[in-house]
C-alpha positions as CSV (number, residue, x, y, z in Angstrom):
1,M,-15.2,50.9,33.7
2,A,-13.5,48.7,36.6
3,L,-14.4,45.0,37.8
4,P,-13.6,45.5,41.6
5,S,-11.4,42.9,42.5
6,R,-12.0,40.3,45.3
7,C,-10.8,41.7,48.0
8,G,-13.1,45.4,46.9
9,R,-10.6,47.2,44.8
10,V,-10.3,48.6,41.3
11,T,-7.4,49.1,39.4
12,A,-7.8,53.0,38.2
13,Q,-4.2,53.9,36.5
14,H,-5.5,56.5,34.0
15,I,-8.2,57.7,36.9
16,L,-5.2,58.4,39.1
17,Q,-3.2,60.0,36.5
18,G,-5.3,62.2,35.6
19,L,-5.7,63.1,39.4
20,G,-1.7,63.3,40.3
21,W,-2.4,60.8,42.5
22,Q,0.5,58.3,43.5
23,P,0.3,55.3,45.1
24,G,0.3,55.8,48.8
25,R,-2.3,58.6,48.5
26,R,-4.9,58.8,51.4
27,L,-8.5,59.2,51.4
28,D,-11.8,59.5,52.4
29,I,-14.2,57.6,51.2
30,H,-18.2,57.8,51.6
31,P,-21.9,56.6,50.1
32,H,-23.6,60.2,48.9
33,Q,-27.1,59.2,47.1
34,G,-26.1,56.2,45.9
35,V,-22.2,56.5,44.3
36,L,-19.1,56.5,46.3
37,V,-17.0,59.4,46.6
38,I,-13.5,59.0,47.1
39,A,-11.3,62.6,47.9
40,S,-8.0,63.1,48.5
41,V,-7.5,64.3,52.2
42,K,-4.5,64.5,54.2
43,D,-5.4,62.4,57.0
44,G,-7.6,59.7,55.3
45,R,-8.4,56.2,56.8
46,H,-7.5,54.2,53.2
47,R,-4.5,54.6,50.4
48,V,-3.9,54.4,46.5
49,G,-2.3,51.6,46.2
50,S,0.8,50.4,45.7
51,R,-0.3,49.2,41.6
52,G,-2.8,52.3,41.3
53,Q,-5.6,50.6,42.7
54,L,-8.6,52.1,44.8
55,P,-9.9,50.6,47.4
56,L,-14.2,50.3,47.9
57,P,-14.8,49.3,51.4
58,A,-17.4,46.7,51.4
59,S,-19.6,48.7,53.8
60,A,-20.0,51.3,51.8
61,R,-20.1,49.3,48.4
62,R,-23.2,47.3,50.3
63,M,-24.4,50.8,51.1
64,C,-24.8,52.0,46.8
65,R,-26.1,48.3,46.2
66,M,-22.7,47.4,44.5
67,G,-22.4,43.9,43.6
68,H,-20.1,41.5,44.8
69,R,-18.0,41.8,41.7
70,Q,-20.3,43.7,39.5
71,P,-18.3,46.4,36.9
72,V,-18.9,50.6,37.8
73,L,-18.2,53.0,36.5
74,L,-14.9,55.6,37.3
75,A,-15.7,59.2,37.3
76,A,-12.6,62.0,38.0
77,L,-14.1,65.2,38.7
78,V,-10.4,66.4,38.5
79,A,-11.4,70.2,39.4
80,H,-12.9,69.0,42.7
81,D,-10.1,66.4,43.3
82,L,-12.6,63.6,43.7
83,V,-13.1,60.0,42.2
84,V,-17.0,59.0,41.7
85,V,-17.9,54.9,41.6
86,H,-21.2,54.1,39.8
87,P,-22.6,51.1,40.6
88,V,-23.8,49.8,36.8
89,G,-27.2,49.3,38.1
90,A,-27.4,53.2,38.2
91,V,-25.7,53.4,34.9
92,A,-28.2,51.1,33.2
93,R,-31.2,53.0,34.6
94,L,-29.5,56.7,33.5
95,F,-29.1,55.1,29.8
96,A,-32.4,53.4,30.2
97,D,-34.4,56.6,30.9
98,L,-32.3,58.5,28.2
99,H,-33.1,55.9,25.5
100,V,-37.2,55.8,26.0
101,E,-36.7,59.8,26.3
102,V,-34.9,59.5,22.7
103,A,-37.4,56.7,21.3
104,G,-40.1,59.6,22.4
105,G,-41.9,57.0,25.3
106,D,-43.1,57.8,28.5
107,H,-40.8,56.6,30.9
108,A,-38.8,52.9,31.5
109,C,-40.2,49.4,32.7
């Protein structure tokens, strides 16, 4: 979990370390089905920050319904050299659905 800064960056040193991404690494960032997908690419428009921050562009955050200064869940897909950024609302819905299923209910409210 991470809390984006006022300018939309998240510190993700542990994630970056696992991927082997160093400061300055070029990135492509795009929304996909309600999450942000961050890929390492040679000609990327964005870069890993000098202190291990990942940029989360405002336009992409809006497309994924990521509220200002709301926590996000970061997941490294090491085998694919990707980071997936999940909005906290989506994570809460997934857990709510799981908990209803575990409790034997039909659906979440």
